[in-house]
C-alpha positions in Angstrom: 91.0 67.3 163.6 90.4 71.2 164.4 87.3 72.2 162.3 89.4 75.7 160.9 91.8 73.4 158.9 88.3 71.3 157.4 87.2 74.6 156.5 90.2 75.3 155.0 90.7 72.0 153.2 86.8 72.4 151.7 87.8 76.4 150.8 90.7 74.8 148.8 87.9 72.1 146.9 85.5 74.3 146.2 88.6 77.2 144.6 89.7 74.5 142.2 86.0 73.1 141.6 84.9 77.5 140.5 88.0 76.9 137.4 86.8 73.9 136.3 84.0 72.6 134.2 80.7 72.1 135.8 80.2 68.8 137.5 76.7 67.7 138.4 77.1 65.1 141.4 73.8 63.3 141.8 74.4 63.9 145.6 73.7 66.9 147.7 76.1 68.8 149.7 74.1 68.1 153.0 74.8 64.3 152.4 78.5 65.0 151.4 79.1 66.9 153.9 77.7 64.9 156.2 79.8 61.6 154.6 82.9 64.1 155.2 82.1 64.7 159.3 80.9 60.7 159.4 84.6 60.3 158.5 86.4 62.6 160.6 84.3 61.3 163.6 84.8 57.7 162.6 89.0 57.6 162.0 90.3 61.5 163.3 93.7 61.3 162.3 96.2 61.7 165.4 99.4 63.7 163.3 99.4 65.6 160.6 102.1 64.0 158.4 100.1 60.6 159.0 96.8 62.7 157.1 95.6 60.5 153.9 93.2 62.0 151.2 90.9 59.3 151.4 88.4 60.4 153.8 85.5 58.8 151.8 83.5 62.1 150.5 87.0 63.7 149.3 88.2 60.8 147.9 85.0 60.0 145.9 84.1 63.8 145.0 88.2 64.0 143.4 87.5 60.7 141.8 84.2 62.3 140.5 86.2 65.7 139.4 89.2 64.4 138.0 87.4 62.0 135.4 84.9 64.7 134.3 88.2 66.9 133.9 90.3 64.6 132.3 87.7 62.5 129.8 87.5 65.4 127.7 91.4 66.1 127.4 92.2 62.6 126.9 89.9 62.1 123.9 91.7 65.7 122.9 95.1 65.1 123.1 97.9 62.9 122.4 98.9 60.1 123.9 102.1 61.9 125.3 99.7 64.4 127.0 97.7 61.4 128.6 100.9 59.8 129.7 101.9 62.8 131.8 98.2 63.3 132.9 98.5 59.8 134.4 101.7 60.3 136.0 100.5 63.9 137.8 97.5 61.8 139.0 99.2 58.8 140.1 96.7 56.8 137.6 97.3 53.7 135.7 97.9 54.9 131.7 94.7 54.4 130.2 92.7 56.3 128.4 89.1 54.8 129.7 89.0 54.9 133.8 85.9 53.2 135.4 84.3 55.1 138.7 83.1 52.8 140.8 80.0 53.7 143.5 80.6 53.6 147.1 78.1 51.4 148.4 78.0 51.6 152.3 80.0 54.4 152.2 83.3 52.9 151.3 85.8 54.9 149.5 85.3 55.5 145.7 88.1 53.2 143.9 88.9 53.9 139.9 89.7 50.4 137.8 91.1 50.1 134.4 87.9 48.7 132.4 88.3 45.1 131.4 90.2 43.8 128.5 88.5 43.3 125.1 88.2 40.1 123.5 90.4 39.0 120.9 90.4 39.8 117.6 88.2 37.5 115.1 90.1 34.6 113.5 90.1 35.6 109.8 87.5 33.6 108.2 87.8 32.8 104.5 84.3 33.5 103.3 82.6 31.6 100.4 82.7 33.0 96.5 79.2 33.5 95.4 78.0 33.1 92.7 75.6 36.0 91.8 79.4 37.9 92.5 80.7 36.2 89.7 81.1 38.3 86.3 79.6 36.8 82.9 83.0 36.1 82.2 84.1 34.3 85.4 83.6 30.8 86.7 84.6 29.7 90.4 86.4 26.3 91.3 87.0 24.2 94.4 90.0 22.5 95.2 90.7 20.7 98.2 94.0 21.0 100.4 94.5 19.5 104.0 95.1 21.1 107.3 98.3 20.2 109.4 97.6 17.2 111.3 96.6 15.7 107.6 92.9 14.9 109.1 90.3 17.1 107.2 90.1 17.9 103.8 89.6 21.5 103.8 87.8 23.3 100.3 89.5 26.5 98.6 87.9 28.2 96.0 89.5 30.8 93.2 87.5 32.4 90.1 89.0 32.1 86.6 88.4 33.6 83.3 86.2 31.1 81.3 88.0 31.7 77.9 90.9 30.5 80.3 91.1 26.5 80.6 89.4 25.1 83.8 92.4 22.2 84.6 95.3 24.8 83.5 94.1 27.1 86.3 93.6 24.5 88.3 97.4 23.5 88.3 98.3 27.0 88.3 96.4 27.6 91.8 97.9 24.7 93.4 101.5 25.4 92.0 101.5 29.0 92.9 99.3 29.0 96.2 101.4 28.7 99.2 99.0 26.8 102.1 101.6 27.3 104.6 100.9 30.9 104.7 97.2 30.0 106.2 98.6 27.0 108.3 97.8 24.5 105.9 99.6 21.5 104.1 99.8 21.4 100.3 96.6 19.7 97.7 97.7 16.3 97.0 97.2 17.4 93.3 100.3 19.7 93.2 101.8 16.4 92.1 99.0 16.1 89.3 101.4 17.7 86.2 98.7 17.4 83.8 95.0 17.0 83.9 92.6 16.6 80.9 89.2 15.4 80.1 87.7 14.0 76.8 83.8 13.7 78.1 81.6 14.7 80.6 82.5 12.0 83.2 85.9 11.3 83.6 89.0 13.3 84.3 92.5 12.3 83.5 95.5 13.0 86.4 98.8 12.6 85.1 101.4 12.2 88.1 105.0 13.0 88.2 107.2 9.9 88.4 108.2 10.8 92.3 104.4 10.9 93.2 104.3 7.5 95.2 101.2 7.7 97.8 101.9 5.4 100.5 99.4 3.9 102.7 98.5 7.0 105.2 98.2 9.5 102.0 96.0 7.0 100.4 92.8 8.1 101.9 93.6 11.9 101.4 94.7 11.4 97.5 91.2 9.8 97.3 89.5 12.4 99.1 90.9 14.9 97.4 90.5 13.7 94.2 86.8 12.7 95.3 85.7 16.4 96.5 87.4 18.2 93.7 86.7 16.5 90.6 83.1 14.9 92.0 82.2 18.3 92.5 82.6 19.5 89.3 80.4 16.3 87.9 83.2 13.8 86.7 82.3 10.0 87.8 85.8 8.6 87.3 89.4 9.7 87.3 92.1 7.8 85.1 95.5 7.4 86.9 98.8 8.0 85.0 102.2 8.7 85.8 104.3 10.0 83.4 101.9 9.7 80.5 101.7 5.9 81.4 98.4 4.2 82.8 98.8 3.7 86.9 99.2 4.9 89.8 101.2 3.2 93.0 98.5 3.5 95.5 99.7 2.5 98.9 98.8 -0.9 99.9 96.9 -0.9 97.3 99.2 -1.2 94.5 99.1 0.1 90.9 95.4 1.4 90.1 94.2 3.2 86.6 91.5 4.1 87.6 88.9 5.3 90.4 85.4 6.4 90.6 84.9 9.5 91.8 82.6 8.8 95.2 82.8 11.8 97.8 79.7 11.3 100.3 79.0 14.6 101.8 79.9 14.7 105.5 79.0 18.3 106.8 81.5 20.9 107.6 83.8 21.8 110.4 85.5 24.8 111.6 88.9 25.3 111.4 91.2 27.7 113.2 94.6 27.6 112.1 97.7 28.5 113.7 98.4 31.6 111.9 94.8 32.5 113.0 93.1 31.9 109.8 89.5 30.3 109.8 87.9 27.8 107.4 85.1 25.3 106.5 86.8 21.8 106.3 85.0 18.5 106.1 82.7 17.2 108.9 84.7 13.8 109.6 88.3 12.8 109.8 89.5 11.7 106.7 89.4 8.0 106.4 88.4 8.1 109.6 85.9 5.9 111.8 83.7 8.4 111.8 80.1 7.7 110.0 78.1 10.8 109.4 74.9 10.8 109.0 72.7 10.2 105.1 70.7 13.3 105.3 70.5 17.0 105.3 68.4 16.9 108.9 70.4 14.7 110.6 74.1 16.5 109.0 72.4 19.6 110.1 72.1 17.4 113.8 75.4 16.1 113.5 77.1 19.5 112.7 75.5 20.7 116.0 76.9 18.0 118.2 79.9 19.7 120.8 83.5 19.2 119.4 86.5 20.8 119.6 90.0 19.0 118.7 93.6 20.5 117.4 91.6 23.7 116.5 88.6 22.1 114.9 84.9 22.8 116.4 82.0 21.8 115.4 79.9 24.0 113.2 76.7 25.2 114.6 77.5 26.3 118.5 75.2 25.7 121.5 73.9 29.3 121.1 72.1 28.5 117.7 69.6 25.9 118.2 67.4 24.9 115.2 63.7 24.4 115.8 62.3 23.2 112.5 63.6 22.3 109.0 61.8 21.5 105.8 63.6 20.1 103.2 60.6 20.0 100.5 60.8 20.6 96.8 64.8 21.7 96.4 63.7 25.0 98.5 64.7 24.4 102.2 63.4 26.3 105.3 65.6 26.7 108.6 63.4 27.9 111.6 65.5 28.8 114.4 64.8 28.9 118.0 62.6 32.0 119.1 64.7 34.8 120.7 68.0 33.8 118.5 69.6 36.8 117.1 72.1 35.7 114.2 73.8 39.3 114.2 75.1 38.2 117.9 77.0 35.3 116.5 80.5 35.6 115.8 80.2 32.6 113.6 77.2 33.0 112.0 78.4 33.5 108.2 80.3 30.6 108.8 77.1 29.1 110.2 74.8 30.1 107.0 77.6 28.7 104.7 78.1 25.4 106.3 74.0 25.2 106.1 74.4 26.3 102.1 76.7 24.2 101.2 75.4 20.9 102.9 71.9 21.4 101.4 73.5 21.9 98.0 74.8 18.5 97.9 71.1 17.3 98.9 69.9 18.9 95.6 68.3 22.1 98.2 68.8 24.8 95.4 68.0 27.4 98.4 67.3 28.1 102.3 65.2 30.5 103.5 66.4 31.1 107.3 63.3 32.0 109.4 63.4 33.7 112.9 67.5 34.3 112.7 66.7 37.8 114.6 68.5 40.1 111.4 68.1 41.0 108.0 71.4 40.4 107.0 74.3 38.2 107.8 77.5 39.1 105.9 76.7 39.5 102.2 73.5 37.7 102.7 70.2 39.1 102.5 67.7 36.6 105.5 65.0 38.0 104.4 64.2 35.9 101.2 65.7 32.5 99.9 69.4 32.5 99.6 71.0 30.0 96.5 73.2 27.3 97.6 75.3 28.0 94.7 78.5 29.5 96.6 81.8 27.9 96.8 83.4 27.5 100.3 87.0 29.1 101.4 87.5 31.8 98.9 90.5 33.0 97.9 90.5 35.9 95.8 
């Protein structure tokens, strides 16, 4: 190429640059000019018609200049203007453009940014006792996941002046679990609930309520989780006001002890994108959970993933020590832990609080969490275990 052509090209660029906002280039003029010369000496064009505007220095300079000019206009312009600008300069229609350095005097490239991670699932956080008004109570009712494998505790708030049993019945009747990817609660077939004392609850089922073998464990676990958690020790089972309920292969039974063993928690993400804490083992399955709080914490960290269900504590959260003395538990995370960077941090905190509650833990102090706040929880002091899983407000 003749020197005159190079001079004309550079003059044209200089004229355009003078009319544009000031751009600082870390390379000197001599370096850029040297790159131009080197590129032209290495690949001299044979014909004017085949000349490509991709010489190393020119492409790199143009990329920097275009980015500097377009950045403010992109931020201040609408999508229509952005689309027009992108079309005119032949760039992808994106509001973010990454300029990549050209190592080894390679041609500078403009690349679209990596796609952002998927949105977090809609986690249903617990109801905390401290957020309730003086006239309010919270209660937890057991539901079942779509695979009928796990209990899903769902909590709601009601006013003290309202009858608890009536509110449970109203809730399981009006709440549609399919909207959040769950199956209905077995208690939906109860037409009447009552209690004559502090240890027994009476459940009167509708006539069509027959539980087969596959449902027996689910209804037993749901009744135990719901009413055992309220302090009742035995359930009196009726059908249309007559004592007795057909209970699968067990035949007709009139009562059952409310035994529910704490099995820790896992995390369920439903097909609708909702996320809940669920029981740590299968309903009526062969899995056996440890009997101690520390054992359950270790159990909840064991990697597991199936049908949208995962272990509660991810590998990125390591627990260094657990102290369960005198009802005030202390959990110390491994050095370097930062719960502020953990997407599942609040679920982990709540799962640990709920598990500790079953072992008479009144509070948990979290040490070395790397942050003072996770969701609504202040980690600078002990946190009360009086919370209710998966709150529906």
